[in-house]
N, C-alpha and C positions, 0 to 999 in steps of 0.2 A: 504494500500500500504506500503510495506516495504521500508525503506530508508537505504541504506548502506553508512556508513560514512568513510569507510577505503580508498576508492579510488584505491584499488589494483586490484580489479576484473574487467575484461574486458568482462563481460557477456552481455546479452541482456539488453537494457534499459540504463538508466543514472547512472553514478557513481559519488557520491558526493566526493569531495576532501577537505582535510584540507587546510586552507589558514590563514596566520598570521593575516589578518584583518577581519576575520569572526566575524560578529555581532558588528563590529565597524563602526563609521561614516566614509565614504569614498567619494572621488570625482573621477569621470572618467575624466582623462586628455584629452581624445579624444573628448568627447561630453559636458563636464561640468556638467553632471548629478551628483547629490549628494544624499546621503541617507545611510541607514544601509545595509552593505553587508550581504545578507541573505544566499547565497549559491554559491559555485563554483562547477560546474558539468562538467563531461566529457561526451559528447554526440556523439553517432555514427552518422556520416554524409554520409557514403557511402563506396564504394570500389574503390581502385586504384590499378591497376596491380594485382588484385586478393586478395589484403589485405584490411581489414577494416580500415577506417580512422576515427579519433576522433577529436572533437573540444572542447576546454575548454571555458565555458561561465560563467560569473559572473552575479548574479542577485542582483540588488540594489533596495531596497524599499525606495521610497521617503517619505517625510513628509505627502503627500496627500494619501498615501497608495498604490499608483500604483508602479508596479515593472518595471524596465527597465533592459536590458541586456547590458553587456560590456565585453571587453576582460580583463581577470584578470591581465595581465601585464601592463595595463594602469591605474590601480587604485592607488590613493594616499590617505594616511590617512588625516583626518581633524583635 
């Protein structure tokens, strides 16, 4: 599977984005989840008024190895 790191293409599938906290330890202020920020992706979620809409999702890997999702705007550095 090819992973695109630019975040500029709005093709099919997920687009990875650069984030200033990528691979750093973070805390999600909304849920309290902590871990390493593994990725921020832009995911297609559907169509509204004939236009495709996207959601940004952050993936955080905890010390137990499980990943949780969070909104990228709620992340804080540890």
